[in-house]
C-alpha positions, -999 to +999 in steps of 0.1 A: +256+043+358+250+063+324+275+050+306+262+021+308+222+024+298+244+050+268+259+011+258+230-010+265+207+019+241+235+021+212+241-016+215+208-031+206+209-059+180+208-052+146+172-056+131+164-085+119+137-103+088+137-078+070+119-087+036+111-060+005+092-073-021+076-064-045+043-080-060+046-116-060+084-112-046+100-108-016+133-110-010+150-108+024+165-073+024+199-069+008+200-100-004+190-121-037+176-149-007+134-152-010+116-151+013+096-174+022+072-163+051+060-130+042+042-129+010+027-096-018-003-100-045-015-077-061-057-075-081-056-065-109-024-072-116-017-055-148-032-022-147-030+002-167-035+037-168-065+034-186-081+016-155-106+026-133-118+011-112-100-002-070-073-015-071-067-048-042-030-063-026-030-086-002+005-085+021+017-107+055+045-123+070+057-146+099+088-133+120+110-157+124+139-144+142+138-125+178+140-087+173+127-057+156+118-063+114+109-035+094+089-054+058+087-029+034+065-032+003+063-016-030+045-013-051+027+006-084-001+025-095-013+033-136-032+061-112-032+089-085-063+080-066-069+075-032-059+046-010-059+028+023-044-005+046-052-022+073-027-045+084-039-071+117-012-095+144-034-120+165-012-139+194-018-169+211-004-156+250+007-119+258+044-116+255+044-154+245+061-171+208+038-164+179+033-130+197+042-097+173+043-056+179+039-032+155+060-009+165+050+020+131+029+010+100+038+039+072+022+042+037+035+064+016+050+074+050+014+088+060+011+068+093-016+040+106-031+043+133-026+013+164-047+000+185-048-028+213-066-050+228-068-073+250-035-067+269-023-059+230-032-101+224-048-084+191-036-054+174-044-035+142-028-009+123-050+010+098-052+045+067-077+054+053-080+081+025-037+085+020-036+109-019-016+074-037-002+090-072+004+070-103+037+056-104+059+036-070+043+041-035+050+024-006+036+000+032+064-001+052+053-021+085+078-022+116+079-038+147+089-065+174+086-103+171+088-124+201+103-152+172+065-163+151+045-137+153+030-131+121+003-109+106-020-098+073-032-073+058-050-056+028-046-030+010-076-008-008-071+015-037-098+038-055-084+055-089-093+099-088-118+110-105-116+131-135-115+169-123-138+190-136-124+213-154-109+181-171-152+169-171-160+211-187-131+201-213-151+171-225-183+179-228-170+216-242-153+190-266-188+171-274-200+206-278-177+213-303-185+185-324-213+185-322-218+218-332-191+209-365-206+179-383-240+192-376-225+229-395-209+209-419-245+188-427-261+219-436-233+231-460-233+203-484-269+201-493-270+206-529-301+214-551-302+203-586-327+217-607 
C-alpha cells in the first residue's frame, strides 16, 4: 500500500502550461512558441535610471490545460524601490472548468498571502512593501487549473527616495558652490582711480 501511494505521488503529471514572460513577450517555457493566452505589460515601458515616478504592470494568463502550472513574469526596473503585487482569480463554479487555485505567488521570492472566499471561487494573492532592485526582478505564479481557469493582476513600484546622507551631501554641495560663487564675486572687484 505504501509503495502504491509513493508511486502515485512520484508519478504525478508534469507541469502544464508553464509560461515565461518579459514585458510584451510571453512564450511557452522551454520553447520559442508564443503563449497567446498570457500577457504582461509595463507602464512606462522605457523608464531609465533618472525616472523617479511610479511604474505599474498588468499581468495575466488563461490556463487551458488541466493540472499544475507555473507562470514566470520577468521585468527590469531602472532603480531600487518598493513594490507590491495583487493577483486575482474568479471561477464560475467551485471545482468547475474555470476554477483555478493558486498554490503560491512569489515576487522576488517573497510569498504573497492567499485568501479564498466563497468556498474558493474567488482567490486573491497579495503582498506589499517588497524591496525591489534595479535590474532583473520576477513574479512567479504557481497553481492548479481545471481546464479553463484564468487570473489577472497588477504590480505597483515606487522608486526609492535618495537616502538622507545623499540629500545631505547634495545640500552641502549647493552650499559650497554658493560660497565659492560669493567668494569669487568679492575677489573680482577692481577699483580704478
